C-alpha positions as CSV (number, residue, x, y, z in Angstrom):
1,M,30.6,120.6,-171.2
2,K,33.1,118.0,-171.0
3,N,34.1,115.8,-173.6
4,E,35.3,112.3,-173.7
5,G,38.8,113.4,-174.4
6,D,38.8,115.8,-171.5
7,E,37.7,113.2,-169.0
8,R,40.4,110.8,-170.4
9,D,42.9,113.6,-169.8
10,E,41.8,114.0,-166.3
11,Q,42.0,110.3,-165.6
12,K,45.6,110.3,-166.8
13,R,46.5,113.2,-164.8
14,G,45.1,111.5,-161.6
15,N,46.8,107.9,-162.5
16,H,50.1,110.1,-162.8
17,Q,49.7,111.8,-159.8
18,G,49.0,108.4,-157.9
19,S,51.9,106.9,-159.3
20,S,54.2,109.9,-158.5
21,I,53.0,109.7,-154.9
22,L,53.8,106.0,-154.7
23,T,57.3,106.5,-156.2
24,S,58.0,109.1,-154.0
25,L,56.7,107.2,-150.9
26,V,59.0,104.1,-151.9
27,A,62.0,106.3,-152.6
28,G,61.5,107.9,-149.0
29,L,61.4,104.6,-147.7
30,G,64.5,103.4,-149.0
31,I,66.3,106.6,-148.2
32,G,65.2,106.3,-144.4
33,V,66.2,102.7,-144.3
34,I,69.7,103.6,-145.7
35,I,70.1,106.3,-143.5
36,G,68.8,104.2,-140.3
37,I,71.4,101.6,-141.3
38,L,74.3,104.2,-141.8
39,L,73.3,105.8,-138.4
40,A,72.7,102.7,-136.6
41,P,74.6,102.3,-133.2
42,Q,76.8,99.5,-134.6
43,S,80.3,99.5,-135.9
44,G,80.8,99.5,-139.9
45,E,82.0,95.9,-139.7
46,D,78.9,94.7,-137.7
47,T,76.6,96.5,-140.2
48,R,78.3,95.0,-143.1
49,E,78.1,91.6,-141.3
50,W,74.3,92.3,-140.7
51,I,73.7,93.3,-144.4
52,A,75.8,90.2,-145.6
53,T,73.7,87.9,-143.4
54,K,70.3,89.4,-144.6
55,Y,71.3,89.1,-148.0
56,K,72.3,85.5,-147.6
57,D,69.2,84.5,-145.8
58,G,67.3,86.3,-148.3
59,M,69.1,84.3,-151.3
60,D,68.5,81.2,-149.4
61,S,65.1,81.8,-149.2
62,V,64.7,82.6,-152.9
63,N,66.6,79.4,-153.7
64,T,64.2,77.4,-151.5
65,R,61.2,78.8,-153.3
66,V,62.6,78.3,-156.6
67,K,63.5,74.8,-155.8
68,Q,60.0,74.0,-154.5
69,T,58.5,76.0,-157.6
70,R,60.5,73.6,-160.0
71,Q,59.4,70.6,-158.3
72,Q,55.9,71.6,-158.1
73,V,56.1,72.4,-162.0
74,A,58.1,69.0,-162.6
75,Q,55.0,67.3,-160.8
76,L,52.2,69.0,-163.0
77,I,54.3,68.2,-166.3
78,D,54.4,64.5,-165.1
79,R,50.7,64.5,-164.5
80,G,49.8,66.2,-167.5
81,Q,52.0,63.7,-169.5
82,Q,50.2,60.9,-167.7
83,Q,47.0,62.2,-168.5
84,V,47.9,62.5,-172.3
85,N,49.3,59.2,-172.2
86,D,46.0,57.6,-170.5
87,T,43.8,59.5,-172.9
88,V,46.0,58.3,-175.8
89,N,45.7,54.7,-174.8
90,Q,41.8,55.1,-174.3
91,V,41.4,56.4,-178.0
92,S,43.7,53.7,-179.2
93,D,41.6,51.0,-177.4
94,A,38.3,52.6,-178.6
95,V,39.8,52.5,-182.3
96,D,40.8,49.0,-181.9
97,A,37.3,48.0,-180.5
98,G,35.7,50.0,-183.6
99,R,37.9,48.2,-186.0
100,E,37.1,44.7,-184.5
101,A,33.3,45.7,-184.6
102,F,33.6,46.4,-188.1
103,K,35.4,43.5,-189.0
104,K,32.9,41.4,-187.4
105,A,29.9,43.2,-189.0
106,K,31.6,43.1,-192.5
107,T,31.9,39.1,-192.0
108,A,28.5,38.7,-190.5
109,A,27.0,40.6,-193.7
110,S,28.9,38.4,-196.2
């Protein structure tokens, strides 16, 4: 009869095998891409230029995404600050109205 410890050990082995297979697959794909680039029917200079262009395009894309994300975060922060300010103003108005009502009630009671 299996106990809980045995079942956990089997699950860990299964998870390890799955991650090992995935790691091997990614490594194999990377090696295949490198070999494909090195054996491509282009000169070394053309290959280096192609790699540099792809790298520059990738960096431009990342920089564009970062700028967009910064703008979105700045907009969210501005909206949040505005909501906080609006809430503070509403609370302040409510406190002022409460004080005024208290003064009137106090005056009327006198």
